[in-house]
N, C-alpha and C positions, 0 to 999 in steps of 0.2 A: 600665822596664819595672816593676821590682823596685820602688821609690818606690811604688806600687800598695799592693801589700803589703803595706809600710812604714807607710803614711798608717793604712793599715786594722787593722794589729796595735798602732798607737798612738792609737787612737780606741776599741778593743774595752774600755779599763779596765784592771782592774792586772794584767800581763806578761800577756796570755791565753798560750795553750798552744800550741802547734804542732804533730798529729801526722806524725809520719814513718814511711814504712817504708823498709826497706833489703835493697837487692839486691847480693850481692858474689861478686864470682868470683876468685880469686885463684891464685898457686903455692903449693906447703904451703910454702917458704921466708918466705914473707910474715904478720903478722898478721894472726889472724884476724876475720870480721867483727864480734867481739862489739869487737874492740879499737877498730874504726870505731865502731861505736856510741858506747864509753863517748869518744872523740875528740868526739864530737857532743854528746854530756849536758855534758864539763866547758867546749865554748865558751860555750855558749848553756843556760842556765835554761831557758828556755820549749820547749826542744825536746822532745819526747815521743816514744821510740819503740814503736812498734806494730810488730805481726803484724798478715800478712792470717790469718784476714777479716775483721778491723775495720777499718773506712773510716779513711782516713790524708787528710792533705788535702794533701801531699808526697812524691812517689817517688823517693829516689835510686839509683841503678842505677852502680855501681865495679867495671870491671871491668882486672884487671891485670895483665900481661903482661912475661915477663920474658925478656929475648934478651941476647946478650954479654956474661951479669954487669951486666947494665942493666934499669933497670926502668923501663915507660913506662904512665901510666892515664891509664884517660879515664871520666870521669864526667859522668852524665846527670839532672839533675834536672826534675824534672816536676811542674806542678802544674796548679791546675782558671785560675788566675787567668792566667799566664804562658807557659805552654806550656814546651818543652822545651829547656834548656837547658843547654848543652854545654862541658865545663873538659878541657883535656890536661896531665899532667904526666909528669911523667921527670925521674930520678935514678937514683944509683947504692945507695940506700939505698931497700928496700920500707916501714923505717919513719917515712922521709919524707915518700913517696905518701899514708901514711895521714893524715898530721898536717894537708900540705894540700890534701888532698881533702874533712876536714871541715871545715877551716877554711875552703874556699872553699865545702860547703854551710852551714855557717852561715852567714857573710856576706849569701849572696843571700836567707836565710829572716829573719833575724835582723839588719839594718845597722847598727843600733844597739844591739842587747843583748851581739851577740859581745866576745867576750875575745881580744883579738891578741897579748898574751903568751905566753910559756910555759904552762901548766898541767898540770895533775896527774889526768888522768880516773881514776875510781873505780872500780875493779871492776864486774861486772857485777849486781846482786843473784842470790842464788842461792834457787830454790824449793824446797822440799821437798815431796817427792812421797807420797804415802799410799795404800797401796794399798790399801783397804777389806777388798775378797776373801781377801787374803793371810794364810793360817794363823799365827796368832802362835807363835812358836820362844820355847819357855821358855831362859831363861840357862845357860851350862852354866859352872858354875867351873872351870877346870881351873888352879885354884890362883895363875893372874896376878894379879899385881897391878892393876886398874880404872883407867884414866887419868882424869886431872880433866881439862877441860876449863874454863877460865873463862869466860865468859859474858859477863865485866865486861871483859876483856882488850881493848886495841886489835888490831883488823883491821887484819892488814899490807900494805899495796897489793901491787895485784897485777904494776904498773908502778913499772917505778926511775925518779922523779920526775927522778932525776939527769943519766940517760941522755937525754932528750927533747931532740930538738933544735926552734928553734921552726922551721916555716916558717916558710920567707923570705917578705913582702907582696910581691914584684915579682914572683911566682909566684899571683897571685893578681889578676884584674882583675873586678871584679862586676859590669863593664857591658857588657864584648867579649868575644865567642867567640872562642874559642882557633883558629885555621886552620893547617893545615899549613905549616910554612918556606917550600917552593919546591913549587910548583905549573905547568899549564898554563891559561890559557885560550882559548877561540875562540867569535867570535860574529860578527853582523852588525851593518848599524846605514845608515838612511837618514834624509835631511837635504836643509841647503841648505846653499852656498857663493855667497860672490861672488866667492872668490881668479881668475876669469876675466875676467868682463866686469865687475865694478862693480856688479854688478845680482845678483838671486837667480836660482841654476843649481839644480836637483835633480842629490843628490848617494849614491851608495852607495859603501858601502866593506866590507871584510871587516876581523877584529881577532883577531889573534893574538899574544898576550902571553903573558912567564915573568913569576911573580909571586914573588921571591926576599923570603920576611921582609916588610916593608911597602917594599919597587920595584916597581916595575914597571914593567916593559919591554917595548915592542907596535910590533910590524910591524903598516899594515895598507894593504895593495891597494886603491885607491880610483877610481872615475870617474865623472868629471863627466858628465852628461846633454849639456848646449850647450843652443844655442838656431841658430835660424836669423833673421838681419838682411836684409830686403827692404827695398829704396830705388827711384826712378825709374833707376835704373843697374844695377841687379841685385842677385843674392841672393847673400851668404854667410852660411857656418852653420862649426860649431868641435863642441867636446866638449874634455875633458883626461881622460886615464890616467897614472895615478905611482901615488906610493906615500906611507907617511911612517913617520918612526921617532919613537916618544916614549920619555920618560920619566918616572916622576911617582912621589910620593909617596904613600901610604895614611894618612890620616887621620883611624881609627875612629869616629865618634859611640856605636852600641850595636852590639847583637850582629848587628842588619840591613840598617843603615844606616854608609855610610862618603865620605866624601871623596879624591881625587884630585886633587892639582894638578901640573904638571911644563912641562919643557919642549918642543919639537918639534922637525925639521924633514921638510921637507915637497917634494917634485920634481912634476910636472905637466905632462908633454909636450901641447902646443895643437895639435893638426893641423886646418888651416883649409883650405877650398873652399870658390870660387866658382863654381860651374857659370854662371854666366848673364851672370860677370861676371871680370873680371882683378883679385887682390889680387898687388900688389907684396909677395914676400918671401915669397911662402903656404910653405906648411910647416911642422913640426914646431916650435914653439918653445917650447925648455925654460924654465920657470918654479921656481928655487929658493927656498921661503921657510922661513925661521925664527920660531917666534913660542913661545905659551903656549898651558895646556891647564888645563881645569876640571871634571871630573865628579864627580856626587854618583850615588850608586851604593845602590842596591836588591839585596839578598841574599835568597836563599829557598833554603833547601841549596846545593847546586851550584848554582843560576843565579840571574842576576841581569840587570837590568835596570839600565840606566844614562840619565839625562838629559848632554849634555857640550858644553862650548861653548869655541871657541876661535879666537884672531887669534895673524897674520902679516903678516908684508913679505914682501915680493916684491925678489929682490934687484935684480931689471929691470922697467919700468915697459914693456911693450909695446903697441904699438898695432896693431890692423890698418884695413886703409885700402880703400877700392873705384875705384878708379884713377877722375878728373875728378867723383869724391864727396867725397874725405875720409873722416876715421877710422869707423868703424862699430861699432868695442867697441875695449875695449883691457881690459891685466892693469894692475890700480891697485896702487900702492903698501900701501895696508895691504887686508888684508879682514878679512872676518872667516866662523868657519864655527860652525852647532847641530846637533846628531844626537841622534837616538834609539839605544840601541841593546840589543841583548838578547844573551847567548849562556851557558856555563855552564862549571865548573871541572871541569878530567881528572883 
């Protein structure tokens, strides 16, 4: 989505300026907002810092928190074209967070023009304020030699460029929003499966998942609604109840789209009844099936919607029969399942 902004910049002529206003919240032990703005100017010559009420094309809000002598920062960049993008940073030094947040912001706004190496931010310009209504004070000769300031002398930078640590590029991912390392997801899903009869049966399930970094571990209780089988010898009906355990790896594409791929093991008890016929061996047949799954997940804040497909192999291919009639349905070796799931992160 940031590619559109980059293309717009490229099409606009010779390095058009991008106006940015900054909102900065940090403890006293951190550098001030002026340092963050200086880092932005040093990273890209296209970024122009403005202050309200001047109109801006982008607004970046950075909040730094210090806890147990460690610093964490959350950066939220809002533009009219791409909405809000959130980044999170952690470091033992607040100085490093300032550099990483500035680098991430610059890469999102000006991916082609951003300087990735170490930079030496220039001090913010000093504006001379003249009060036209103030009384003119006559100079008093106290016998002190005047101090002569050479306007042509070079100005020493406020920041020692030798102590600036280069922000590790791995901390910035211009296409993927950073999420919490550990969180819990709950949701529900509905779809169809051929796990029992080999044909399509409705399926509903609950999803409870623990996400650790990019690993997702899920437990999903499920119910297969089943169906009735009717022939000249009588009626048999079945349903399935059980659960599956799945482990998958998350592959992010953008800040709101990801893919999950993994493996599953499911267990399904299949009670069978035949009120008008005899079913030899009737009872609850237990089907254990390993398999694999794939999901496409669309994330909207803490909420998500997923399209999932999976396949499995029943370890036993059961056949359910009516006396004198033969098999009326069976549990196949290979089966497939497709569901639509919705849920949210706690």
